[in-house]
C-alpha positions as CSV (number, residue, x, y, z in Angstrom):
1,X,136.0,109.8,81.8
2,X,136.1,112.0,84.8
3,X,137.3,115.6,84.6
4,X,140.8,115.2,86.1
5,X,141.4,112.1,84.0
6,X,140.2,113.8,80.9
7,X,142.6,116.7,81.5
8,X,145.4,114.3,82.1
9,X,144.6,112.3,79.0
10,X,144.3,115.5,76.9
11,X,147.6,116.9,78.1
12,X,149.5,113.6,77.9
13,X,148.1,112.7,74.5
14,X,149.5,115.9,73.0
15,X,152.9,115.8,74.7
16,X,153.5,112.2,73.7
17,X,152.2,112.3,70.2
18,X,154.3,112.1,67.1
19,X,153.6,114.5,64.2
20,X,150.8,113.5,62.0
21,X,152.1,112.6,58.5
22,X,148.7,113.5,57.0
23,X,148.9,117.3,57.0
24,X,145.7,119.0,56.1
25,X,145.5,121.8,53.6
26,X,144.7,124.3,56.4
27,X,147.8,123.3,58.4
28,X,150.0,123.6,55.3
29,X,149.1,127.3,55.0
30,X,149.9,128.0,58.7
31,X,146.5,127.4,60.4
32,X,144.6,124.6,62.0
33,X,140.9,123.9,62.0
34,X,138.9,123.2,65.1
35,X,138.8,119.5,64.1
36,X,142.6,119.4,63.8
37,X,143.1,120.7,67.3
38,X,140.3,118.6,68.8
39,X,141.9,115.5,67.2
40,X,145.5,116.5,68.1
41,X,144.8,117.3,71.7
42,X,142.0,114.7,72.2
43,X,139.5,117.3,73.3
44,X,136.0,117.9,72.1
45,X,134.9,120.6,69.7
46,X,132.7,121.9,72.5
47,X,135.7,122.3,74.7
48,X,137.5,124.4,72.1
49,X,134.4,126.6,71.6
50,X,134.1,127.0,75.4
51,X,137.7,128.1,75.7
52,X,137.1,130.6,72.9
53,X,133.9,131.9,74.6
54,X,136.1,132.5,77.7
55,X,138.7,134.4,75.8
56,X,141.4,131.9,76.2
57,X,141.6,131.2,72.4
58,X,141.0,133.6,69.6
59,X,140.9,131.9,66.3
60,X,140.6,133.9,63.1
61,X,137.5,133.3,61.0
62,X,137.1,132.4,57.4
63,X,133.4,132.6,57.0
64,X,132.0,130.3,59.6
65,X,135.3,128.3,59.9
66,X,137.6,128.8,62.8
67,X,141.3,129.0,61.8
68,X,143.6,128.5,64.8
69,X,147.2,129.8,64.6
70,X,150.3,128.3,66.0
71,X,149.9,130.7,68.9
72,X,146.4,129.3,69.6
73,X,147.8,125.8,69.4
74,X,150.6,126.7,71.9
75,X,148.0,128.4,74.2
76,X,145.8,125.3,74.1
77,X,148.7,123.2,75.2
78,X,149.3,125.6,78.1
79,X,145.6,125.6,79.0
80,X,145.5,121.8,79.1
81,X,148.7,121.7,81.2
82,X,147.2,124.2,83.6
83,X,144.0,122.1,83.9
84,X,146.1,119.0,84.4
85,X,147.9,120.8,87.3
86,X,144.5,121.6,88.8
87,X,144.3,125.4,88.1
88,X,141.0,127.0,87.3
89,X,140.4,128.7,83.9
90,X,140.5,132.1,85.6
91,X,143.9,131.3,87.1
92,X,145.1,130.0,83.7
93,X,143.9,133.1,81.9
94,X,145.8,135.3,84.4
95,X,149.0,133.2,83.9
96,X,148.7,133.5,80.1
97,X,148.1,137.2,80.4
98,X,151.2,137.6,82.7
99,X,153.3,135.6,80.2
100,X,152.2,137.8,77.3
101,X,153.0,141.0,79.3
102,X,156.4,139.8,80.5
103,X,157.4,138.0,77.3
104,X,160.1,136.0,79.2
105,X,160.2,134.0,82.4
106,X,159.9,136.2,85.4
107,X,162.6,136.1,88.0
108,X,161.5,133.8,90.8
109,X,159.4,131.7,88.6
110,X,159.8,128.2,87.1
111,X,158.4,126.6,84.0
112,X,156.1,123.7,84.6
113,X,155.0,122.3,81.2
114,X,155.5,125.7,79.7
115,X,153.5,127.6,82.3
116,X,155.5,130.1,84.4
117,X,154.6,129.6,88.0
118,X,155.8,131.5,91.0
119,X,157.0,129.7,94.2
120,X,153.8,130.9,95.9
121,X,151.6,129.5,93.1
122,X,153.3,126.1,93.3
123,X,153.0,126.0,97.1
124,X,149.3,127.0,97.1
125,X,148.5,124.5,94.4
126,X,150.3,121.7,96.2
127,X,148.3,122.5,99.4
128,X,145.0,122.5,97.5
129,X,145.8,119.3,95.7
130,X,146.9,117.6,98.9
131,X,143.7,118.7,100.6
132,X,141.6,117.4,97.7
133,X,143.5,114.1,97.8
134,X,142.7,113.8,101.5
135,X,139.0,114.4,100.9
136,X,139.0,111.9,98.0
137,X,140.8,109.3,100.2
138,X,138.2,109.8,102.9
139,X,135.3,109.5,100.4
140,X,136.9,106.3,99.0
141,X,137.2,104.8,102.5
142,X,133.6,105.6,103.3
143,X,132.4,104.1,100.1
144,X,134.6,101.0,100.5
145,X,133.1,100.5,104.0
146,X,129.6,100.8,102.5
147,X,130.5,98.4,99.7
148,X,131.8,95.9,102.3
149,X,128.4,96.1,104.1
150,X,126.6,95.2,100.9
151,X,128.8,92.1,100.5
152,X,128.0,91.0,104.1
153,X,124.2,91.6,103.7
């Protein structure tokens, strides 16, 4: 699966998922294992470890076991939403840091899937995504023309 599709799948899987009736022992005491989050958000263990290495998630440790809190779980949902919207991890980290500082929605911002975005951020991201879409459409047209030549030849 391609990166954008993966991010969309990960975010949409979590948002549309119903609660799992099989609650693990770790979940019942208020924590989640790396396997729980990977399964629930349809991401790989490697992805979660990568986000941890980048300081986006900070699970507690019990020996070698990572124990993710409800806060980590909520942050992961925001990270995946940010990735779905096309933001970089650096941008997402800044958004998360701003939200923690402010605590509440800042004036002049709007919530998009739980992320507080300013008008400027929305406008810039739309311009970027539209530019990328144009480049993708041009690449598709070029490849389709090449594919047509194969059919003729």
